[in-house]
C-alpha positions as a printed NumPy array, in Angstrom:
array([[ -7.12 , -30.62 ,   1.039],
       [ -3.933, -28.848,   2.155],
       [ -3.765, -26.053,   4.494],
       [ -2.472, -22.121,   4.288],
       [ -2.181, -19.711,   7.454],
       [ -1.933, -15.881,   6.001],
       [ -0.703, -13.756,   8.821],
       [ -0.579,  -9.715,   9.105],
       [ -0.019,  -7.382,  11.983],
       [ -3.606,  -5.994,  11.785],
       [ -6.604,  -6.935,  10.11 ],
       [ -7.257,  -3.642,   8.128],
       [ -3.937,  -5.753,   6.102],
       [ -5.502,  -8.966,   6.115],
       [ -8.944,  -7.561,   4.763],
       [ -8.011,  -4.603,   3.15 ],
       [ -4.577,  -5.176,   1.101],
       [ -5.635,  -8.758,   0.463],
       [ -9.197,  -8.264,  -0.318],
       [-10.773, -10.945,  -2.482],
       [ -7.592, -13.136,  -2.348],
       [ -8.434, -15.504,   0.545],
       [-11.897, -16.097,  -0.467],
       [-10.002, -17.147,  -4.107],
       [ -7.675, -19.137,  -2.264],
       [-10.342, -20.871,   0.057],
       [-11.501, -22.534,  -3.319],
       [ -8.181, -24.535,  -3.534],
       [ -6.837, -24.371,   0.062],
       [ -8.035, -24.653,   3.386],
       [ -7.211, -20.825,   4.621],
       [ -6.686, -19.424,   7.94 ],
       [ -6.2  , -15.787,   8.551],
       [ -4.08 , -14.392,  11.696],
       [ -3.789, -11.133,  12.829],
       [ -4.898,  -8.71 ,  15.649],
       [ -8.666,  -8.374,  16.344],
       [ -8.789,  -4.488,  15.921],
       [-11.951,  -3.723,  17.69 ],
       [-14.026,  -6.477,  15.934],
       [-12.435,  -5.852,  12.242],
       [-10.735,  -9.751,  12.137],
       [-14.471, -11.287,  12.295],
       [-15.491,  -8.727,   9.722],
       [-12.268, -10.073,   7.828],
       [-13.888, -13.507,   8.429],
       [-17.538, -12.95 ,   7.194],
       [-15.992, -11.164,   4.125],
       [-13.692, -13.682,   2.911],
       [-15.609, -16.55 ,   4.205],
       [-12.275, -18.12 ,   6.366],
       [-11.435, -19.147,   9.774],
       [ -9.457, -16.371,  11.784],
       [ -7.442, -16.57 ,  14.672],
       [ -6.563, -13.47 ,  16.785],
       [ -3.271, -12.837,  17.745],
       [ -2.102,  -9.142,  19.014],
       [  0.969,  -8.007,  17.748],
       [  2.675,  -4.397,  17.83 ],
       [  4.152,  -2.238,  14.919],
       [  6.86 ,  -1.022,  17.225],
       [  9.659,  -2.659,  18.837],
       [  8.131,  -4.266,  21.745],
       [ 10.333,  -7.167,  22.627],
       [  8.048,  -8.653,  25.706],
       [  5.01 ,  -8.428,  23.339],
       [  7.072,  -9.865,  20.394],
       [  8.276, -12.731,  22.28 ],
       [  4.761, -13.461,  23.521],
       [  3.515, -13.212,  20.07 ],
       [  5.991, -15.843,  18.605],
       [  4.916, -18.157,  21.255],
       [  1.385, -17.693,  20.506],
       [  1.93 , -18.17 ,  16.668],
       [  3.87 , -21.428,  17.51 ],
       [  1.13 , -22.985,  19.354],
       [ -1.132, -22.083,  16.295],
       [  1.396, -23.71 ,  13.723],
       [  2.063, -26.848,  15.708],
       [ -1.885, -27.424,  16.466],
       [ -2.854, -26.269,  12.929],
       [ -0.099, -28.236,  10.9  ],
       [ -0.413, -26.041,   7.75 ],
       [  1.707, -26.543,   4.239],
       [  2.348, -22.863,   3.891],
       [  2.578, -20.101,   6.244],
       [  2.668, -16.563,   4.261],
       [  2.952, -13.126,   6.015],
       [  2.545, -10.024,   5.101],
       [  3.71 ,  -6.321,   6.482],
       [  6.963,  -5.969,   8.459],
       [  5.974,  -7.17 ,  12.   ],
       [  4.114, -10.217,  11.102],
       [  6.779, -11.351,   8.834],
       [  9.419, -11.805,  11.496],
       [  7.168, -13.134,  14.167],
       [  5.246, -15.811,  11.751],
       [  8.516, -16.727,   9.641],
       [ 10.412, -17.382,  13.421],
       [  7.47 , -19.079,  14.754],
       [  6.759, -20.975,  11.59 ],
       [ 10.47 , -22.254,  11.462],
       [ 10.512, -23.365,  14.921],
       [  6.999, -25.074,  14.569],
       [  8.809, -26.864,  11.163],
       [  6.063, -25.788,   8.961],
       [  7.652, -26.663,   5.271],
       [  6.804, -23.609,   3.315],
       [  7.608, -20.514,   5.182],
       [  6.808, -17.334,   2.599],
       [  6.896, -13.712,   3.508],
       [  5.645, -11.111,   0.894],
       [  7.752,  -7.645,   1.016],
       [  5.646,  -4.709,   0.386],
       [  8.221,  -1.724,   1.35 ],
       [ 10.53 ,  -1.509,   3.342],
       [ 10.754,   1.001,   6.316],
       [ 13.95 ,   0.885,   7.829],
       [ 15.404,   2.292,   4.597],
       [ 14.587,   5.597,   6.188],
       [ 16.193,   4.733,   9.479],
       [ 19.545,   5.876,  10.752],
       [ 22.366,   5.03 ,  13.602],
       [ 21.755,   2.027,  15.682],
       [ 18.103,   1.948,  14.759],
       [ 19.003,   0.972,  11.18 ],
       [ 21.741,  -1.633,  12.356],
       [ 18.656,  -3.204,  14.635],
       [ 16.069,  -3.23 ,  11.898],
       [ 19.073,  -4.625,   9.386],
       [ 19.353,  -7.519,  11.822],
       [ 16.026,  -8.241,  12.33 ],
       [ 15.495,  -7.999,   8.448],
       [ 17.854, -10.654,   7.834],
       [ 16.466, -12.988,  10.469],
       [ 13.015, -12.832,   8.825],
       [ 14.382, -13.686,   5.61 ],
       [ 16.567, -16.286,   7.066],
       [ 13.686, -18.311,   8.615],
       [ 11.737, -17.848,   5.31 ],
       [ 12.   , -20.448,   2.627],
       [ 11.088, -17.941,  -0.234],
       [ 10.434, -14.138,  -0.088],
       [  8.036, -12.125,  -2.588],
       [  9.015,  -8.522,  -3.331],
       [  6.091,  -6.866,  -4.548],
       [  8.026,  -4.676,  -7.243],
       [ 11.186,  -5.664,  -9.426],
       [ 12.48 ,  -2.226,  -7.706],
       [ 12.377,  -3.982,  -4.412],
       [ 14.05 ,  -6.96 ,  -5.398],
       [ 17.046,  -4.929,  -6.295],
       [ 16.764,  -3.195,  -3.182],
       [ 16.808,  -6.33 ,  -1.429],
       [ 19.902,  -7.496,  -2.947],
       [ 22.107,  -4.667,  -2.703],
       [ 21.347,  -4.856,   0.829],
       [ 22.46 ,  -8.417,   1.06 ],
       [ 19.127,  -9.439,   3.093],
       [ 19.145, -12.636,   1.328],
       [ 20.504, -14.634,  -1.857],
       [ 18.634, -14.205,  -5.44 ],
       [ 17.115, -17.801,  -5.156],
       [ 15.043, -17.125,  -2.32 ],
       [ 13.477, -14.051,  -4.224],
       [ 10.63 , -14.182,  -6.551],
       [  8.175, -11.276,  -8.192],
       [  4.402, -12.592,  -8.481],
       [  3.428, -11.565, -11.771],
       [  3.745,  -7.792, -12.868],
       [  4.258,  -7.013,  -9.147],
       [  1.668,  -6.047,  -6.477],
       [  0.902,  -7.965,  -3.355],
       [ -3.161,  -8.012,  -4.559],
       [ -3.569,  -6.528,  -7.956],
       [ -6.331,  -4.351,  -8.275],
       [-10.262,  -4.748,  -8.992],
       [-10.867,  -2.637, -12.172],
       [-14.328,  -3.412, -12.308],
       [-14.737,  -1.898,  -8.495],
       [-12.351,   1.015,  -9.327],
       [-14.068,   2.603, -12.255],
       [-14.582,   6.054, -13.084],
       [-17.934,   4.811, -15.057],
       [-19.668,   4.067, -11.689],
       [-19.817,   7.476, -11.122],
       [-22.347,   9.945, -12.755],
       [-21.789,  13.941, -13.474],
       [-24.877,  14.323, -10.768],
       [-22.937,  12.103,  -8.207],
       [-19.264,  14.031,  -8.752],
       [-21.219,  17.38 ,  -8.493],
       [-23.12 ,  16.69 ,  -5.378],
       [-19.574,  15.566,  -3.668],
       [-17.788,  18.893,  -5.179],
       [-20.925,  20.591,  -3.529],
       [-20.571,  19.051,  -0.347],
       [-16.728,  19.691,  -0.207],
       [-17.482,  23.458,  -1.53 ],
       [-15.493,  22.663,  -4.957],
       [-16.43 ,  24.677,  -7.913],
       [-16.849,  22.714, -11.281],
       [-14.002,  25.017, -12.52 ],
       [-11.56 ,  23.933,  -9.579],
       [ -8.541,  21.487, -10.272],
       [ -8.676,  18.946,  -7.775],
       [ -5.266,  17.17 ,  -6.657],
       [ -5.769,  14.325,  -4.607],
       [ -3.339,  12.306,  -2.244],
       [ -5.024,   8.981,  -0.231],
       [ -3.213,   7.575,   2.518],
       [ -1.484,   7.926,   6.144],
       [ -0.375,  11.554,   6.636],
       [  3.255,  11.124,   7.406],
       [  6.602,  12.23 ,   6.583],
       [  7.52 ,   9.392,   4.822],
       [  4.677,   9.824,   2.525],
       [  5.908,  13.248,   1.296],
       [  2.991,  15.023,   2.764],
       [  5.352,  17.899,   4.163],
       [  6.818,  18.426,   0.777],
       [  3.261,  18.184,  -0.955],
       [  1.761,  20.547,   1.547],
       [  4.719,  23.221,   1.045],
       [  4.467,  23.017,  -2.96 ],
       [  0.549,  23.42 ,  -2.838],
       [  0.983,  26.461,  -0.729],
       [  3.048,  28.157,  -3.459],
       [  0.178,  26.948,  -5.578],
       [ -2.275,  28.666,  -3.34 ],
       [ -0.371,  31.75 ,  -3.755],
       [ -0.753,  31.855,  -7.712],
       [ -4.151,  30.161,  -8.149],
       [ -6.826,  29.725,  -5.928],
       [ -9.035,  27.599,  -8.256],
       [ -6.755,  24.779,  -7.446],
       [ -7.643,  22.444,  -4.44 ],
       [ -5.717,  19.738,  -2.536],
       [ -7.914,  16.947,  -1.157],
       [ -6.488,  14.9  ,   1.355],
       [ -8.007,  11.555,   2.398],
       [ -6.612,   9.763,   5.314],
       [ -5.188,   9.575,   9.114],
       [ -2.434,  11.111,  10.875],
       [  0.168,   8.987,  12.428],
       [  1.545,  11.418,  15.149],
       [  3.163,   8.904,  17.417],
       [  4.725,   6.861,  14.677],
       [  5.814,   9.451,  12.056],
       [  4.456,  13.001,  12.805],
       [  4.424,  15.788,  10.12 ],
       [  5.909,  19.334,  10.922],
       [  3.607,  21.281,  13.286],
       [  3.702,  24.29 ,  10.508],
       [  2.508,  21.623,   7.75 ],
       [ -0.629,  20.413,  10.423],
       [ -1.069,  24.392,  10.717],
       [ -1.331,  24.633,   7.217],
       [ -3.59 ,  21.91 ,   6.48 ],
       [ -6.195,  23.251,   9.284],
       [ -5.935,  27.014,   8.123],
       [ -5.498,  26.764,   4.058],
       [ -9.077,  27.124,   2.859],
       [ -7.978,  25.594,  -0.609],
       [ -6.782,  22.473,   1.589],
       [ -9.638,  20.226,   2.401],
       [ -9.272,  17.488,   4.658],
       [-11.914,  14.775,   4.845],
       [-10.21 ,  11.921,   7.152],
       [-10.354,   8.255,   6.64 ],
       [-13.005,   7.101,   4.3  ],
       [-13.919,   3.539,   4.158],
       [-14.471,   3.928,   0.184],
       [-12.047,   6.145,  -1.734],
       [-13.541,   5.845,  -5.493],
       [-15.981,   8.716,  -4.96 ],
       [-12.911,  11.442,  -3.98 ],
       [-11.012,   9.914,  -6.983],
       [-14.203,  10.507,  -9.083],
       [-14.155,  14.285,  -8.394],
       [-10.307,  14.691,  -8.556],
       [ -8.306,  15.618, -11.934],
       [ -4.526,  14.571, -10.332],
       [ -3.094,  11.833,  -7.891],
       [ -0.049,  13.688,  -5.932],
       [  2.099,  10.881,  -4.293],
       [  5.278,  12.172,  -3.435],
       [  6.087,   9.276,  -1.216],
       [  9.892,   8.374,   0.145],
       [  9.793,   4.721,  -0.087],
       [  6.999,   2.029,  -1.307],
       [  6.674,  -1.362,  -2.173],
       [  3.656,  -1.472,  -4.665],
       [  1.557,   1.477,  -3.869],
       [ -2.401,   0.522,  -3.984],
       [ -3.218,   3.795,  -3.953],
       [ -1.111,   4.828,  -7.626],
       [ -3.131,   1.713,  -8.974],
       [ -6.068,   2.876,  -7.551],
       [ -6.147,   6.532,  -9.021],
       [ -4.919,   5.403, -12.309],
       [ -7.513,   2.744, -12.646],
       [-10.292,   5.697, -11.879],
       [ -8.382,   7.687, -14.723],
       [ -6.274,  10.008, -12.881],
       [ -3.094,  11.477, -13.941],
       [ -0.371,  11.145, -11.216],
       [  2.554,  12.717, -10.023],
       [  4.947,  10.094,  -8.154],
       [  8.195,  10.066,  -7.003],
       [ 11.165,   7.755,  -8.595],
       [ 11.023,   5.091,  -6.142],
       [ 10.073,   1.472,  -6.893],
       [  6.819,   0.426,  -7.328],
       [  5.78 ,   4.097,  -8.287],
       [  8.131,   4.007, -10.965],
       [  6.548,   0.46 , -12.224],
       [  3.091,   1.815, -12.435],
       [  3.975,   4.828, -14.086],
       [  5.747,   5.592, -17.111],
       [  7.019,   9.046, -17.273],
       [  4.738,  11.294, -19.68 ],
       [  2.387,   8.437, -20.743],
       [  0.147,   7.972, -17.62 ],
       [  1.931,  10.172, -15.009],
       [  4.994,  12.472, -14.037],
       [  7.831,  10.986, -12.097],
       [  9.985,  13.353,  -9.921],
       [ 12.711,  12.897,  -7.343],
       [ 11.853,  12.199,  -3.676],
       [ 12.077,  15.049,  -1.226],
       [ 12.023,  17.684,  -4.096],
       [  9.488,  19.953,  -3.286],
       [ 10.542,  22.517,  -6.223],
       [  9.937,  19.466,  -8.624],
       [  6.53 ,  18.589,  -7.04 ],
       [  5.117,  22.549,  -7.643],
       [  6.496,  22.595, -10.927],
       [  4.463,  19.408, -12.038],
       [  1.41 ,  20.193, -10.162],
       [  1.552,  23.652, -11.884],
       [  2.359,  21.904, -15.572],
       [ -0.748,  19.663, -14.865],
       [ -3.112,  21.986, -13.523],
       [ -2.139,  24.716, -16.518],
       [ -1.757,  22.42 , -19.215],
       [ -5.235,  20.897, -19.58 ],
       [ -4.321,  19.079, -22.916],
       [ -1.067,  17.152, -21.558],
       [ -3.436,  16.025, -18.153],
       [ -5.771,  14.911, -20.057],
       [ -3.519,  12.816, -22.136],
       [ -2.006,  11.109, -19.271],
       [ -5.642,  10.923, -17.877],
       [ -6.713,   8.68 , -20.971],
       [ -3.9  ,   6.255, -20.676],
       [ -4.136,   5.876, -17.011],
       [ -6.876,   3.351, -16.819],
       [ -5.799,   1.144, -19.642],
       [ -2.259,   0.965, -18.335],
       [ -3.554,  -0.993, -15.181],
       [ -6.093,  -2.994, -16.814],
       [ -3.63 ,  -4.554, -18.912],
       [ -1.314,  -5.47 , -16.36 ],
       [ -2.59 ,  -5.274, -12.498],
       [ -5.675,  -6.831, -12.727],
       [ -6.131,  -8.741,  -9.361],
       [ -7.846, -12.177, -10.494],
       [ -4.331, -12.611, -12.697],
       [ -2.179, -11.693,  -9.638],
       [ -4.246, -14.138,  -7.546],
       [ -4.012, -16.682, -10.536],
       [ -0.089, -16.709, -10.61 ],
       [  0.217, -16.745,  -6.638],
       [ -1.874, -19.826,  -6.525],
       [  0.516, -21.446,  -9.268],
       [  3.216, -20.489,  -7.   ],
       [  1.378, -22.514,  -3.926],
       [  0.531, -25.46 ,  -6.174],
       [  4.125, -25.64 ,  -7.179],
       [  5.184, -25.947,  -3.68 ],
       [  2.408, -28.2  ,  -2.396],
       [  2.505, -30.528,  -5.03 ]])
C-alpha cells in the first residue's frame, strides 16, 4: 500500500480542518499525520482518525532556528518512511514540509493553500513573505488553492505557474459534513434552554460570529457596526464564539472594552461544538479581510443561517448575493451596519436567504464529494 504523509503546523488543523479525511484516505493508503503535539491533541487525532502520527514542533511565527530544526526533523522522517506523497496544509507547515520533502526526494509534494496571511502584510515583512511563498511553491510539485478566487490571486502575484495549480472539486480543503451541521438535530426545547442560559429572549435576533477574535477577521468593524445597532435596538444580540490572539493580531483596545462592557454582546469563548450556538442564531456576521475557503461560512449556511460576508475569495463563492446571504466590501463598517439592520428588520428577506442556505451547501460542498475528488487526484499521481 502506498504511503501518504499529511503535515499541518498544529494538531487542531490536522484533526479539525481535515476531520474525517485522514480516516477516509486510510482505506486506500497508509496515512501518517505530522504536526506539533498540542498538549496531547495529536494523540487524539491518531485515535479519532485511526492513523499513525509523528510529533514535530513548528511555530506559526518567523523563527529561523526552530524552522531549520523542523526541516531537519521532517527530512529524517521522509527519508525513513519513503512516502510517495507528502501533502501539507497551513503556511508554515507548507514551507517546511515542501522544502524537506524536496531534499528527501519525495516524488509528489503537494500543498493546499487555504488563505494567504501575507496579503495583509506590508513593507519588508511582505517582501520576505513573498520570497518564502515562492520557495514553498517552487519546492512543491502541485499546489491546490482551496478556492477559485485564491487561484487567481496566486497567479496575479506570480507565485507559481498555471500548470502547478488545481482546485479540487468546487473548492474547500475538506468540505462539510451536512449530516453533522444540521439544524434538525436541535429541538425548540434545546434552543430555548441555551438562549435562557445566555439571557437571550425568544424575540431577540442573534448575530453570530465564530472564529478567532482578531483584526484580520473584521472584528473591529463588526463590533463598531453592532455598537450602532445597539443604540437603536437592544433586541439584537451579538454572539462571539472564539478566542483572542493578542500576540499575533490584536484588536483595538476600545473594541475589547466594548466586547466586555456592552450588555448586548455575549462572548462565550472557545467551544468544541459550535452547532448549538448556530442553532440559536439568525444571522452569520463574517466580515473577514482575507480567507481561503472559510469553514465557518459553510457551517452556518448548512445550519440554515443567512450570512453577511465580505467580497473576498472563498466567501464570495460560498455565498451568492441575495440568494443565501449578503456580500459587502471588506473593512466597511457602514455597509456592515446597513446589512445587519436590513436582515434584523426585514424578516421576509432574512427568512428567504436562510431558506436557501442549507441546500446551497448540500449541493456543492458535501465532504465525501471533496474527499472522493482528492482521492482521484492522489490515484492519478500514484498510478
